[in-house]
Legacy VTK file of the C-alpha trace (Angstrom):
# vtk DataFile Version 3.0
C-alpha trace
ASCII
DATASET POLYDATA
POINTS 811 float
0.043 -0.116 0.088
1.164 3.557 -0.638
2.636 5.111 2.449
0.579 8.154 1.866
-2.781 5.880 1.937
-1.880 4.376 4.477
-1.262 7.381 6.813
-4.475 8.867 5.750
-6.304 6.137 6.480
-4.742 5.695 10.102
-5.526 9.300 10.409
-9.235 8.995 9.596
-9.898 5.954 11.874
-8.107 7.598 14.683
-10.580 10.850 13.875
-13.361 8.441 13.834
-12.301 7.064 17.393
-11.723 10.392 18.928
-15.384 11.511 17.454
-17.067 8.341 18.923
-15.388 8.755 22.030
-16.455 12.331 22.600
-20.033 11.497 21.725
-20.032 8.440 23.969
-18.715 10.819 26.696
-21.410 13.364 25.969
-24.059 10.537 26.049
-22.675 8.743 29.760
-25.150 8.517 32.619
-24.264 11.103 35.055
-22.751 9.937 38.109
-23.402 10.931 41.548
-20.668 13.626 42.983
-17.980 12.376 44.978
-17.014 14.663 48.149
-13.302 14.846 48.015
-10.238 15.086 50.727
-8.812 18.228 51.323
-5.805 19.313 52.450
-3.532 22.483 53.276
-3.709 25.359 55.841
-6.576 27.436 57.186
-7.298 29.855 54.164
-6.132 27.391 51.202
-7.654 23.802 50.270
-5.822 21.270 48.263
-7.709 18.443 46.351
-4.885 15.632 45.794
-4.907 13.619 42.864
-8.089 15.441 41.102
-6.982 14.875 37.828
-9.359 12.067 37.294
-12.235 14.322 37.614
-13.522 16.644 34.796
-15.388 19.511 37.460
-14.345 20.292 40.970
-16.807 22.288 43.000
-16.048 24.362 46.307
-19.144 24.792 48.482
-20.121 26.735 50.979
-22.874 25.721 53.904
-26.012 28.249 53.738
-28.611 27.502 55.886
-29.768 23.726 55.113
-28.256 23.824 51.833
-24.848 24.599 50.041
-23.931 27.209 47.551
-21.467 26.861 44.989
-18.370 29.590 45.251
-15.565 28.244 42.708
-15.352 25.577 39.972
-11.996 23.995 38.411
-11.904 21.969 35.500
-8.585 19.900 36.236
-7.989 18.243 32.770
-8.021 21.863 31.136
-5.712 23.581 33.854
-2.137 22.365 32.599
-0.319 19.161 31.667
-0.953 15.802 32.557
1.647 15.960 35.568
-0.388 18.466 37.424
-2.063 16.261 39.976
-3.597 18.630 42.512
-6.394 21.329 42.581
-6.080 24.324 44.525
-8.859 26.619 46.139
-8.413 29.932 48.010
-10.973 30.278 50.482
-12.830 33.561 50.755
-12.007 35.603 54.243
-13.889 34.605 56.697
-14.638 31.001 56.203
-13.215 28.076 57.687
-12.508 24.449 56.148
-15.195 23.196 58.236
-17.940 25.698 56.486
-16.858 24.346 53.054
-16.931 21.108 51.156
-15.486 19.779 47.852
-17.159 17.534 45.182
-16.107 16.221 42.283
-17.945 14.885 38.859
-16.110 12.254 36.601
-18.299 12.982 33.840
-17.779 15.925 31.219
-20.839 18.264 31.719
-20.251 20.892 28.193
-18.686 20.153 25.326
-14.825 20.682 25.381
-14.789 24.424 24.179
-16.831 25.413 27.026
-13.530 26.307 28.740
-12.366 28.525 26.629
-16.047 30.477 25.909
-16.174 33.930 26.449
-17.790 35.524 29.319
-17.244 39.313 28.186
-20.599 39.551 26.599
-21.870 42.586 24.034
-24.155 43.712 26.729
-22.452 46.378 29.622
-20.735 44.906 32.485
-22.120 46.638 35.668
-19.354 47.232 38.344
-18.682 45.041 41.278
-20.948 47.166 43.896
-23.990 47.166 41.370
-23.329 43.396 41.238
-23.545 42.478 44.990
-24.775 39.451 45.787
-28.814 40.340 46.666
-30.580 38.287 49.096
-33.896 37.119 49.219
-35.913 39.463 51.613
-38.854 38.205 53.838
-42.143 39.509 53.292
-44.504 39.315 56.562
-46.785 36.652 56.486
-49.215 35.106 58.158
-52.240 32.363 58.100
-55.549 34.337 58.499
-59.053 33.562 59.036
-61.211 33.233 55.637
-62.150 36.233 53.775
-65.480 36.484 53.399
-66.721 36.983 49.491
-68.485 40.281 49.752
-71.433 40.990 46.824
-70.296 43.537 44.410
-73.104 44.909 42.335
-72.438 44.612 38.736
-72.195 47.483 36.374
-75.256 48.466 34.508
-75.359 47.405 31.192
-77.425 47.924 28.162
-80.003 45.419 27.645
-79.505 42.857 24.523
-82.208 43.881 21.901
-81.620 41.079 19.663
-84.152 38.669 21.258
-87.437 37.497 20.556
-90.097 35.348 22.491
-92.304 33.109 20.435
-94.969 31.387 22.432
-92.740 30.018 25.414
-89.185 29.547 23.571
-86.499 32.491 24.005
-84.546 33.380 21.005
-81.439 35.426 21.780
-78.471 36.378 19.831
-74.921 37.571 21.019
-72.238 37.919 18.770
-69.866 36.377 21.332
-71.789 33.267 21.609
-74.144 32.989 19.240
-77.883 32.274 18.743
-79.436 30.704 21.770
-82.861 28.691 22.279
-84.017 28.717 25.750
-87.139 26.755 26.596
-89.236 29.091 29.270
-92.075 26.297 29.899
-91.089 26.127 33.731
-90.045 29.718 34.206
-88.261 28.476 37.536
-86.151 26.281 35.791
-85.068 27.909 32.110
-83.641 25.213 29.738
-80.986 26.173 27.118
-81.669 24.229 24.431
-79.403 24.650 21.781
-76.704 27.440 20.452
-75.230 27.828 16.870
-72.448 30.856 16.611
-72.232 32.944 13.692
-69.028 34.781 12.665
-70.959 38.420 12.397
-72.403 40.905 14.806
-75.957 41.095 14.881
-77.928 43.991 14.066
-81.381 42.731 13.728
-83.266 39.436 14.490
-86.854 38.661 12.817
-88.811 35.606 13.474
-90.705 34.611 10.235
-93.313 32.566 11.950
-95.350 32.421 14.877
-93.449 29.510 16.275
-90.227 30.893 16.122
-88.678 27.742 14.089
-88.002 30.290 11.433
-85.532 32.856 12.027
-83.645 35.845 10.089
-80.350 37.405 11.502
-78.854 40.301 9.675
-75.370 41.751 10.995
-71.831 42.921 10.081
-69.324 40.168 9.449
-66.344 39.516 11.518
-65.073 36.722 9.481
-61.084 37.375 8.281
-61.677 37.249 5.009
-65.050 39.412 4.621
-64.747 41.726 7.727
-67.416 44.499 7.861
-69.595 42.940 5.111
-73.085 42.559 5.560
-74.331 38.876 6.235
-77.903 37.701 6.113
-78.594 34.192 7.507
-82.015 32.305 7.010
-82.099 29.719 10.292
-84.142 26.906 10.983
-84.582 25.830 14.507
-85.631 21.830 15.169
-86.231 20.602 18.213
-84.382 23.591 20.164
-81.537 23.042 17.835
-80.405 26.228 15.077
-79.247 25.224 12.127
-78.170 27.282 9.017
-80.474 27.357 6.045
-78.777 29.851 3.774
-76.265 32.511 3.778
-76.512 35.673 1.597
-74.048 38.469 1.399
-74.925 41.770 0.338
-72.320 44.835 -0.391
-71.550 47.672 0.866
-71.716 48.875 4.937
-75.110 48.664 6.642
-77.110 51.348 7.079
-80.567 50.679 8.040
-83.208 48.147 7.093
-87.152 47.210 7.373
-88.662 44.161 7.224
-92.278 44.464 5.892
-94.170 41.297 5.586
-92.250 38.708 3.525
-90.254 41.478 2.060
-86.675 42.857 3.701
-85.269 46.216 2.511
-81.460 46.823 3.046
-79.854 50.061 2.793
-76.119 49.920 2.247
-73.438 52.696 1.649
-70.140 52.304 -0.713
-67.624 54.610 -2.208
-66.015 54.292 -5.806
-63.381 56.290 -6.830
-64.649 59.125 -9.106
-68.375 58.631 -7.733
-68.466 59.826 -4.173
-70.886 57.952 -1.774
-73.298 55.514 -3.144
-76.131 54.167 -1.418
-77.729 50.579 -2.568
-81.303 49.740 -1.704
-81.361 46.032 -1.959
-85.175 44.362 -1.810
-85.938 40.697 -0.885
-88.940 38.412 -1.083
-88.337 35.761 2.107
-91.951 34.250 1.480
-90.148 30.773 1.192
-87.117 31.450 3.422
-84.778 28.137 2.168
-85.034 30.269 -1.527
-85.207 34.193 -1.371
-85.311 36.096 -4.401
-84.022 39.559 -4.927
-86.817 41.624 -5.801
-84.764 44.748 -7.371
-81.440 46.836 -6.627
-81.885 50.569 -6.489
-78.724 53.042 -6.614
-79.098 56.305 -5.046
-75.887 59.301 -4.990
-75.420 60.375 -1.436
-74.940 58.764 2.025
-76.449 58.458 5.194
-79.430 56.670 4.440
-81.917 55.995 6.502
-85.889 54.792 6.198
-88.554 56.964 7.224
-92.641 56.587 6.792
-94.537 59.478 5.585
-97.976 59.249 5.475
-98.444 55.493 4.270
-95.190 55.283 2.123
-91.810 54.473 2.888
-88.922 56.312 1.902
-85.493 56.441 1.834
-83.802 59.821 2.870
-80.436 60.297 1.756
-77.896 63.145 2.220
-76.157 64.322 -0.766
-73.708 67.298 -0.124
-75.797 70.020 1.665
-78.921 68.472 0.268
-81.335 65.951 1.471
-83.426 63.865 -0.894
-86.510 62.104 -0.021
-86.698 58.630 -2.382
-90.099 56.392 -2.393
-89.643 52.688 -1.822
-92.011 50.528 -3.891
-93.893 48.370 -1.682
-96.620 46.283 -2.672
-99.884 46.196 -1.064
-99.957 42.281 -0.963
-96.981 42.383 1.352
-98.904 42.447 4.239
-98.599 44.116 7.719
-95.322 45.124 9.115
-93.280 42.619 11.101
-90.523 44.607 11.990
-89.772 44.232 15.851
-88.342 47.083 17.871
-84.804 47.475 18.040
-84.989 47.381 21.531
-87.044 45.347 23.730
-86.776 46.280 27.418
-88.749 43.499 28.759
-91.919 41.073 28.260
-94.316 38.591 29.876
-94.532 34.802 30.022
-96.742 32.361 32.095
-97.398 35.169 35.088
-93.066 36.237 34.536
-91.342 39.037 33.844
-88.672 38.279 31.243
-86.017 40.434 30.940
-82.408 40.537 29.780
-79.627 42.332 31.335
-76.311 42.153 29.718
-75.394 38.472 29.258
-78.144 37.488 31.907
-81.660 36.265 31.782
-83.962 37.615 34.273
-87.333 36.014 35.285
-89.270 37.781 37.994
-93.198 36.749 38.978
-95.184 39.845 37.961
-97.594 39.483 40.910
-96.039 37.759 43.870
-93.008 39.561 45.312
-91.798 36.611 47.547
-91.149 34.361 44.534
-87.321 34.109 43.891
-85.573 35.644 41.101
-84.199 33.566 38.292
-81.292 34.393 36.972
-79.560 32.374 33.830
-76.449 33.115 32.266
-76.544 33.235 28.478
-72.862 33.893 28.515
-69.785 34.757 30.460
-66.287 35.418 30.331
-63.477 33.134 30.440
-59.955 33.937 31.209
-58.109 29.998 32.643
-59.632 26.573 32.146
-58.879 23.331 33.473
-60.365 20.156 31.684
-61.008 17.502 34.534
-62.892 14.001 33.684
-66.540 14.810 32.417
-65.937 18.386 33.474
-64.707 21.774 32.535
-63.735 24.481 34.978
-64.063 27.899 33.349
-62.332 30.678 35.652
-63.351 34.265 35.272
-60.301 36.825 36.639
-62.379 39.420 37.687
-60.352 42.173 35.639
-63.380 44.567 35.200
-63.945 47.239 37.936
-66.316 46.034 40.228
-66.576 42.540 39.008
-65.980 39.414 40.977
-63.854 36.459 40.252
-65.618 33.220 40.028
-65.325 29.440 38.696
-67.864 28.280 36.648
-68.313 24.375 36.578
-69.935 23.101 32.914
-69.829 19.668 30.978
-67.357 19.034 29.024
-69.179 18.265 26.238
-71.440 21.250 26.321
-69.161 24.563 27.541
-71.891 26.582 27.397
-74.408 24.723 29.925
-73.593 25.912 33.445
-74.122 23.606 36.286
-72.377 25.299 39.061
-71.176 28.863 40.105
-68.273 29.332 42.748
-67.634 33.058 43.716
-64.259 33.963 44.797
-65.527 37.487 45.578
-63.220 40.826 44.637
-59.891 40.582 43.474
-57.930 39.584 40.442
-57.197 35.594 39.617
-53.570 35.716 38.482
-52.620 31.481 38.601
-53.725 28.076 38.480
-52.522 24.730 38.670
-53.939 20.971 39.159
-52.541 18.002 41.069
-54.396 15.031 41.204
-58.409 16.016 42.214
-57.310 19.306 43.717
-57.121 22.394 41.908
-54.818 25.665 43.614
-55.988 29.462 42.603
-54.161 32.223 43.359
-55.946 35.763 43.852
-54.418 38.998 44.127
-56.280 41.002 46.270
-54.715 44.925 46.352
-55.031 47.047 49.722
-56.983 49.591 48.011
-60.087 46.942 47.386
-60.131 45.566 51.098
-59.036 49.183 52.972
-56.264 47.294 54.212
-52.856 48.783 54.681
-51.488 45.507 52.733
-51.831 43.543 49.906
-52.863 39.875 50.004
-52.347 36.980 48.267
-54.922 34.349 48.513
-54.824 30.666 47.432
-58.164 28.864 47.020
-58.141 24.996 46.802
-60.868 23.304 45.138
-61.858 19.384 45.591
-62.818 17.465 42.427
-63.229 14.264 44.125
-66.925 14.265 43.747
-67.662 16.070 40.259
-71.387 16.377 40.921
-70.351 18.443 44.361
-67.261 20.269 43.859
-66.058 21.959 46.811
-64.475 25.024 47.682
-62.310 25.343 50.767
-61.410 28.609 52.569
-58.333 30.388 51.305
-54.898 30.753 52.954
-53.694 34.201 52.866
-50.034 35.774 51.986
-49.598 39.159 52.837
-47.395 41.122 50.551
-46.122 44.603 52.441
-45.034 47.491 50.303
-46.097 45.964 47.019
-48.945 47.236 44.652
-50.051 46.210 41.007
-47.819 48.708 39.796
-44.681 46.903 40.859
-45.492 43.160 39.333
-46.879 41.964 36.077
-50.067 40.112 37.494
-50.884 38.765 33.874
-47.169 36.607 34.071
-47.581 34.901 37.612
-46.298 31.133 37.183
-47.511 28.306 39.547
-43.851 26.156 40.115
-43.732 22.715 41.608
-41.072 21.607 43.016
-42.376 18.507 44.195
-45.596 17.179 45.409
-45.687 18.946 48.772
-44.480 22.234 47.730
-46.114 24.886 45.383
-44.413 28.117 44.737
-46.308 31.264 43.117
-43.875 33.270 40.897
-44.855 37.261 40.425
-41.973 38.805 38.081
-41.592 42.045 38.396
-43.127 45.011 35.556
-41.154 47.301 33.614
-42.842 50.493 33.626
-41.514 53.869 32.632
-41.949 56.966 35.166
-42.177 59.484 32.688
-43.581 59.449 29.125
-40.736 61.223 27.340
-37.831 59.660 25.738
-35.164 62.562 27.093
-32.774 61.719 29.723
-33.897 62.488 33.319
-31.734 64.760 35.405
-31.475 63.029 39.083
-30.434 65.548 41.329
-27.322 65.020 43.832
-28.274 63.166 46.956
-28.729 65.096 50.206
-26.487 63.991 53.280
-29.100 62.755 55.469
-29.783 59.003 56.947
-32.433 58.374 54.134
-29.792 58.882 51.650
-27.537 56.547 52.639
-29.971 53.494 51.931
-29.479 52.540 48.183
-32.201 52.677 45.735
-33.217 49.162 44.631
-35.932 47.651 42.433
-38.199 44.214 42.596
-37.419 41.719 40.329
-39.613 38.927 41.619
-41.656 37.667 44.381
-41.901 33.822 45.353
-44.944 32.949 47.505
-44.296 29.243 48.720
-47.436 27.151 49.667
-46.890 23.435 51.279
-49.199 20.960 50.952
-50.274 18.885 54.186
-52.408 16.300 54.741
-54.891 18.821 56.621
-54.777 21.440 53.927
-52.551 24.177 52.842
-49.688 26.148 54.978
-48.426 29.470 53.436
-44.822 30.463 54.262
-43.534 33.759 54.281
-43.241 35.655 50.673
-39.356 36.237 49.823
-38.644 39.433 47.518
-35.342 39.831 45.421
-34.395 43.624 44.944
-31.550 44.889 43.083
-29.523 48.343 42.710
-30.742 50.675 39.530
-34.218 49.858 37.304
-35.265 46.760 36.477
-36.301 46.579 32.442
-37.409 43.191 32.016
-38.013 39.660 34.051
-37.808 36.795 32.064
-40.650 33.933 32.909
-39.141 31.189 35.401
-38.036 27.704 34.548
-38.360 25.059 37.536
-36.807 21.908 36.924
-34.539 19.039 39.292
-35.414 21.116 42.147
-33.842 24.459 40.690
-35.393 27.804 39.239
-33.741 29.602 36.941
-34.971 33.082 35.513
-33.118 36.420 34.537
-33.444 40.252 34.825
-32.598 43.078 32.679
-31.479 46.305 34.467
-29.861 50.036 33.268
-27.267 51.576 35.223
-29.198 54.390 38.030
-27.659 56.736 40.121
-27.207 55.768 43.426
-29.012 57.226 46.644
-25.654 57.456 48.533
-23.996 59.298 45.317
-23.019 62.819 46.561
-21.230 63.816 43.014
-22.759 65.911 40.520
-26.366 65.195 39.183
-26.191 61.719 37.080
-28.473 60.834 34.435
-30.543 58.018 33.767
-31.480 57.122 30.083
-35.023 56.997 29.404
-34.355 54.280 26.358
-31.288 52.209 27.255
-28.959 51.418 24.412
-28.278 47.759 24.334
-24.676 48.586 25.623
-26.030 49.986 28.452
-28.288 46.939 29.461
-26.981 44.328 31.628
-28.589 40.522 31.516
-28.624 38.571 34.811
-29.288 35.081 35.431
-30.623 33.839 38.994
-30.793 30.481 40.376
-32.658 29.077 43.330
-31.569 25.696 44.569
-34.624 24.152 46.385
-33.727 21.005 47.037
-33.305 21.623 50.537
-36.556 22.771 51.536
-35.667 26.720 51.934
-35.261 28.584 48.740
-31.577 29.353 48.405
-30.739 31.810 46.429
-27.347 31.497 44.418
-25.008 34.263 43.476
-26.084 36.153 40.027
-24.197 35.435 36.701
-23.978 38.004 33.944
-25.758 36.220 31.126
-25.309 37.205 27.008
-29.348 38.435 27.060
-32.594 37.543 28.248
-33.309 34.062 28.898
-35.671 31.873 26.981
-34.962 28.369 28.331
-32.799 25.974 30.322
-32.330 22.430 29.358
-29.767 19.606 30.383
-29.928 20.923 34.293
-28.333 18.414 36.576
-26.054 18.962 39.986
-23.325 19.967 37.520
-25.069 22.890 36.006
-26.913 23.617 32.892
-27.481 25.220 29.565
-29.002 28.313 29.169
-30.333 29.642 25.805
-30.808 33.789 25.784
-31.526 35.918 23.069
-30.442 39.558 22.374
-30.998 41.572 19.331
-28.238 43.094 16.633
-28.936 45.386 13.604
-27.018 43.906 10.893
-27.872 46.920 8.544
-28.995 50.400 9.665
-32.078 50.234 7.332
-33.418 46.951 8.811
-34.992 45.927 11.805
-33.194 44.512 14.453
-32.822 40.837 14.293
-33.053 38.217 17.102
-30.086 36.555 17.819
-29.649 33.063 19.495
-26.979 32.354 22.406
-26.041 29.063 23.935
-24.143 28.755 27.532
-23.210 26.618 30.046
-23.995 27.237 33.624
-21.697 25.461 36.028
-23.050 27.021 39.087
-20.734 29.894 39.541
-19.971 31.190 36.266
-21.411 31.140 32.489
-19.113 30.416 29.307
-21.209 31.340 26.080
-20.262 28.401 23.512
-22.398 29.087 20.445
-24.763 31.928 18.863
-26.974 31.644 15.996
-28.309 34.800 14.096
-32.050 34.021 13.086
-34.065 35.280 10.431
-36.863 36.896 12.793
-37.282 39.995 14.540
-36.302 40.551 17.964
-40.019 41.490 18.619
-41.822 38.513 17.093
-43.289 35.685 18.863
-41.219 32.657 20.438
-41.569 29.921 22.637
-39.692 27.733 24.184
-39.652 23.894 25.317
-36.338 21.992 26.537
-33.819 22.507 23.755
-35.690 23.724 21.112
-36.852 27.460 20.259
-40.070 28.457 18.252
-39.557 31.637 16.787
-42.027 33.729 14.285
-40.499 34.727 11.121
-42.258 37.910 9.866
-39.856 38.442 6.767
-40.513 36.857 3.498
-42.965 33.787 3.867
-44.804 33.680 7.232
-43.543 30.945 9.109
-42.183 29.316 12.316
-38.663 28.572 12.523
-37.420 26.145 14.708
-33.999 26.488 16.562
-32.466 23.715 18.431
-29.503 22.591 20.459
-27.353 19.722 20.427
-25.735 18.695 23.527
-23.286 16.624 21.755
-21.861 19.276 19.886
-22.932 22.245 21.925
-24.471 23.997 18.863
-27.060 25.886 17.677
-29.064 25.392 13.991
-31.956 25.576 12.550
-33.924 22.466 12.908
-36.968 22.889 10.601
-39.436 25.576 9.154
-43.134 25.874 9.428
-44.885 27.662 7.053
-48.232 29.337 8.038
-51.060 31.104 6.697
-49.848 34.259 8.655
-47.107 35.443 10.816
-48.293 33.963 14.285
-48.978 36.945 17.230
-48.483 33.835 19.901
-47.013 30.734 20.413
-47.528 27.956 22.819
-45.508 24.908 22.965
-47.146 21.696 25.134
-47.503 17.870 25.084
-45.628 17.930 22.049
-47.763 20.279 20.284
-47.071 24.157 18.848
-50.085 25.981 18.766
-50.124 29.464 16.777
-52.337 31.999 16.798
-53.003 35.560 15.120
-56.227 37.915 14.558
-58.218 35.725 12.367
-56.343 32.515 12.499
-55.531 29.260 14.357
-53.017 26.650 13.735
-51.823 23.710 15.201
-48.486 21.278 14.553
-47.136 18.032 15.836
-43.679 18.866 17.166
-41.033 15.969 17.052
-39.167 15.798 20.143
-36.359 13.630 18.499
-35.964 15.431 15.043
-37.172 18.902 16.271
-39.696 18.811 12.860
-42.811 20.611 12.732
-45.823 19.017 11.200
-48.846 20.902 10.412
-52.090 19.218 11.562
-54.929 21.756 11.213
-55.664 25.456 10.287
-59.057 27.269 11.060
-60.325 30.734 10.434
-61.811 32.177 13.465
-63.375 35.843 13.980
-61.223 38.820 13.685
-62.344 40.032 17.005
-61.391 36.762 18.855
-58.238 36.676 20.920
-57.468 33.407 22.151
-55.134 33.314 25.309
-53.103 30.115 23.462
-50.125 30.277 26.491
-53.138 28.883 28.894
-53.839 26.180 26.284
-55.299 23.090 28.197
-54.515 19.602 27.034
-55.971 16.379 27.913
-55.087 13.095 27.914
-56.497 12.618 24.556
-54.632 15.662 23.121
-58.052 17.659 23.142
-57.356 21.202 23.523
-59.310 23.772 25.317
-58.149 27.660 24.434
-59.579 30.248 26.903
-60.927 32.821 24.374
-62.530 35.752 26.614
-66.060 36.710 26.076
-66.277 34.137 23.811
-65.864 31.790 26.380
-63.613 28.657 25.558
-62.757 27.210 21.926
-62.276 23.462 21.635
-60.249 21.356 19.082
-60.953 17.914 18.985
-58.589 15.040 18.361
-60.618 12.756 15.403
-58.897 9.600 15.698
-56.046 7.800 16.673
-54.162 7.827 13.784
-54.568 11.756 13.965
-51.392 13.458 15.595
LINES 1 812
811 0 1 2 3 4 5 6 7 8 9 10 11 12 13 14 15 16 17 18 19 20 21 22 23 24 25 26 27 28 29 30 31 32 33 34 35 36 37 38 39 40 41 42 43 44 45 46 47 48 49 50 51 52 53 54 55 56 57 58 59 60 61 62 63 64 65 66 67 68 69 70 71 72 73 74 75 76 77 78 79 80 81 82 83 84 85 86 87 88 89 90 91 92 93 94 95 96 97 98 99 100 101 102 103 104 105 106 107 108 109 110 111 112 113 114 115 116 117 118 119 120 121 122 123 124 125 126 127 128 129 130 131 132 133 134 135 136 137 138 139 140 141 142 143 144 145 146 147 148 149 150 151 152 153 154 155 156 157 158 159 160 161 162 163 164 165 166 167 168 169 170 171 172 173 174 175 176 177 178 179 180 181 182 183 184 185 186 187 188 189 190 191 192 193 194 195 196 197 198 199 200 201 202 203 204 205 206 207 208 209 210 211 212 213 214 215 216 217 218 219 220 221 222 223 224 225 226 227 228 229 230 231 232 233 234 235 236 237 238 239 240 241 242 243 244 245 246 247 248 249 250 251 252 253 254 255 256 257 258 259 260 261 262 263 264 265 266 267 268 269 270 271 272 273 274 275 276 277 278 279 280 281 282 283 284 285 286 287 288 289 290 291 292 293 294 295 296 297 298 299 300 301 302 303 304 305 306 307 308 309 310 311 312 313 314 315 316 317 318 319 320 321 322 323 324 325 326 327 328 329 330 331 332 333 334 335 336 337 338 339 340 341 342 343 344 345 346 347 348 349 350 351 352 353 354 355 356 357 358 359 360 361 362 363 364 365 366 367 368 369 370 371 372 373 374 375 376 377 378 379 380 381 382 383 384 385 386 387 388 389 390 391 392 393 394 395 396 397 398 399 400 401 402 403 404 405 406 407 408 409 410 411 412 413 414 415 416 417 418 419 420 421 422 423 424 425 426 427 428 429 430 431 432 433 434 435 436 437 438 439 440 441 442 443 444 445 446 447 448 449 450 451 452 453 454 455 456 457 458 459 460 461 462 463 464 465 466 467 468 469 470 471 472 473 474 475 476 477 478 479 480 481 482 483 484 485 486 487 488 489 490 491 492 493 494 495 496 497 498 499 500 501 502 503 504 505 506 507 508 509 510 511 512 513 514 515 516 517 518 519 520 521 522 523 524 525 526 527 528 529 530 531 532 533 534 535 536 537 538 539 540 541 542 543 544 545 546 547 548 549 550 551 552 553 554 555 556 557 558 559 560 561 562 563 564 565 566 567 568 569 570 571 572 573 574 575 576 577 578 579 580 581 582 583 584 585 586 587 588 589 590 591 592 593 594 595 596 597 598 599 600 601 602 603 604 605 606 607 608 609 610 611 612 613 614 615 616 617 618 619 620 621 622 623 624 625 626 627 628 629 630 631 632 633 634 635 636 637 638 639 640 641 642 643 644 645 646 647 648 649 650 651 652 653 654 655 656 657 658 659 660 661 662 663 664 665 666 667 668 669 670 671 672 673 674 675 676 677 678 679 680 681 682 683 684 685 686 687 688 689 690 691 692 693 694 695 696 697 698 699 700 701 702 703 704 705 706 707 708 709 710 711 712 713 714 715 716 717 718 719 720 721 722 723 724 725 726 727 728 729 730 731 732 733 734 735 736 737 738 739 740 741 742 743 744 745 746 747 748 749 750 751 752 753 754 755 756 757 758 759 760 761 762 763 764 765 766 767 768 769 770 771 772 773 774 775 776 777 778 779 780 781 782 783 784 785 786 787 788 789 790 791 792 793 794 795 796 797 798 799 800 801 802 803 804 805 806 807 808 809 810
């Protein structure tokens, strides 16, 4: 064999073996840490023969746990002859206060040891980066808080309803056409519901029995928003169905139904012709087959119907002139059945029937002692939990004067109310389930109850008996000195450390102090005792709750404060007994600074922002905050978590060109308990403000430039590299993304899409796409999955949206 070929073959085999060994080492199961023997004087520790360990950690005892102080990597420090590893103890520590642990398996790729630690963001001074403690907020267990009644605000009555005998027909553009049986006024029964993508303007019954109905309104469908839609409906055994759907051009201005003839006025504008009014006349004597009688066009706009003597006239304004046009009405058309636009009340079987807001109210007309009956025709749903055969729908209580409440409905009929559990005033901010118990966090501000302190209540719902769900009295935690302006209540997370401990994670809210964008002059501090206290901002609050055999037991909430101004707090990731989160901050004038006035930037540039990673170790019970570590950007996800450390995925923004928007840049870094080293970054084709979702080692990013799509960026543990794993083309750029249970839900105005996420390959496979009303806001980040992979999505005033898995072969 040629010597050159032989050398190349040997070299190739060697490289293959090295790569296999590296991959095999990266996939080795983690071994438990070994506590190593140490020698040396009081201020120095030496670890003999430490070369066989990849990672050696010096830890300090802190409360009931341990906090890392220093980490060394013996195999990367020097040559093979080095046998000992040396640590210098911080001042005031003795060897009895510390321990040294050794790990034989490599945690990160080999280039981790050479990864950069000086990131592009501003590095704050040591004084600003001082290790902040977790301060305690006073808390105590209090007696149950009674749910005081709050009168609902007065709402305009719904005009789109009609009583045909003992059957009520009522339409709401959020909940659709509802059919209610009033044969027993003490127990009204909702027979059927049909949702339609239209804001109703007029509702007519075409016969006395109310089985043929006509609805006229404005479309809220994505593809024809604002168009005039006419629905002809048939009601059979209380169930409404569409018989015919017609589209009328223009914008609706007025309508009139006389006998079987419908007259509709609409307005349009054409280039060079100005405003034009169109009169459309339809014959509805045979509802399944309506016929168009005539179309008339008038110049001008603002047209309405008016009656003059016995004639029907169209009043049109053209410039400064008002013109009247007679509408031909056949004498055989019959008598007008045009129902009034506003209906206050009517009677059935001796009861006054009234609709107030979204409630049907029945009250006996003569006997005052008979209790009033209220049937909700619709409600707001902000959170949802499916359980067995029931569905829990929670209204947060966001509107002023409203109450938070839990509604129980059948899972097969989410509009049929079985039970209502009031939580009283205050806003629901969190919700989680464990077995047959549901825990609900409610924020009660001090101003609401007239007390000096804000409180966080934690309610317990017992679902062991679905026919009689029990609501246990809440436990309370007092949050002294905090109000809704300090924290982001829309981003509260329930974190489960283990079965016996629940943590409510409340991030801080970034809010500007003034509205203009110029820098703010800060006056020099005065030499007083108050000015020696450093200014600080809240980063987050932890509210621990323990689950005991007798119920819930609260602990004192703990708050993290830092010097300077908090710009952003990330969502928290909780795994393996650790809590990871980050915050962005900008330098601010210190309260103890006696120098000249300082200037605090209103909108800090990227070079003036610092990002910090915080890790809370909860393995020993009490939360133990580790020292903060500077990271390249905001925290997106954490993966590969164990005792040795974790891989953190962060994001920053970078302007590649002056005329292009900032692009999102992803970084992968290794965290070893003490330091963070970056070993890869990836410039994406997405903008920095577009929607994003994360799940373990995969990031889902909305691409808004070019073809609308979701880009999958994945971290590879074996190589430590970030790469684009897949692209999922969507019908519209998603504004909200949510990843859970191996699925990705994407939502945008008028569109909802669902994809299956392959955990092994990182690919996305489209499952379904749905057109939704343009006014529908789906809270996809609160999507609930059942065991059968059915999806329940809170939809605000629309209630809930339900996506059902069709077959076993469907993803």
